[in-house]
N, C-alpha and C positions, 0 to 999 in steps of 0.2 A: 553663117548667115543667122541660123536658128536662135543662137543665144544672142546675138543682140537683137533681134525682134521680139524676145522675150523681155527683155529688160527695158527695152528704149520704150519711152512714155507712157510709163505705168498708171499715169493718171488719166489717160485716153480708154486705158480697157479697166476691165472689174479686176481687182487684185485676187490670186489664186493662192490658199494656203500651201506654205511649202515645208511646213512641220510633219510629222508622222503621227498625227492624233489618233489613240487608239479608238477602232470603231466602236461604235456603241451596240451596232446589229450584231457582234459576234457573239455577245452572250445568248440574245434571243434564237439567233441561228442554232446555235450549239444546243440550247433547251428543246428546240423543234426536233433537230435530228435524235436526240437523245429520245425523244418521247416515240417518235417513228420507229427506231430501231428495237426500242423496248416492247413497242406495241408488237411488232413481228415477231419477235422472240418470243413473248408471252402467249401469240397464237400457237407457236410451235409447242412449244412446252407444254401447253396447254392440252394439244393433241396427244404429244408422248406420254404425259401424266396419267391420262383418261383411260388410255389403254393397259396401263400399269396398276392403276388404285382398285378395278374392278368394284365400284361401288364404296369406298373409302372414302367418303366425302371431305374430311378434315385431315387426312394426310394427303389427300390431293392437293388443297389448299394450302397446306405447309410448304409444300413440294412447289406448289408455283410463285409463293410468295419469296421463297428462297431464292428460285432463279431470278425474280425480279429485283431484290436488292443487291445481289451478286452483279446483275449486269447493271444497275446504275453505278455500281463501286467500281467495276471496271471499264464502262465503256464512256463515262462523263469526261475524263480528262483528255482521252485521244478524240473524242468529239469535238470538244471545247478549241484544240491544237487547231483539228481540219478546220472548223468553221473562222476560227482567228486567219489561217493562212487563205482560205478563201475569200474573207472580206477584205485582207490588205491588198489581194491581187486586184479586186474588183476596185475599189479605193485607187489604186495606183492606174489602174485604166481610167476612170473617171479624170484625174487629176490632167493624165498625159491627153486627153480628148478636151478641157477648158484650155489646157496650154495651146493646143493645136488651133482651137477654135481664136484665142485671142490673137495668137500671131497672124491668122489668115485675115483676121478684123485688122489689125497693124500694118499688115501688107497693104490692103487695098485703101484705108487712111494714106502710106505712102504713096500709092500710085496717083492719088487724087491733088495731094499737097506737095508740089517741088520740094518746100523747107524740109519736108519729114523725111523725105527722100535724100536729099542732101545730107541731112544728120546723120541717116542710117549709112550712107556711104564713108562718110568720115570715120565712124565708129569701125565698119571694117576695116578700112585703112588702118586707124590705131590699135586693132588687134592683132593685122597681118604683122605692122611695124614691131609690136611689143614682143611677138611668138617669133 
């Protein structure tokens, strides 16, 4: 019944995109995650390096920036994949929510208008006959 409701009377309800467009926010999310992880890693590295260098500031800065660039090189791809997957899950949930609201609205229309209800019943009967 839900498939019939989602395709019937598409003009009566706003259309939902059915394609899978790449989420634009995943790149921004990956950048934010990378910045947060890198900041935490740099704080820990600064604490560790500070105990090692004993006043040799240049050695400490070189070691700290080595850790920073290594973290950027190693953590960027996994965080981008993770943020893309999270974005896809969220977009799927939003799309399912939109479809559910459209189906509820169509069902309300069908309860008010007997012509729509009759057409939905005929569509259900046709789909049962085809199966």
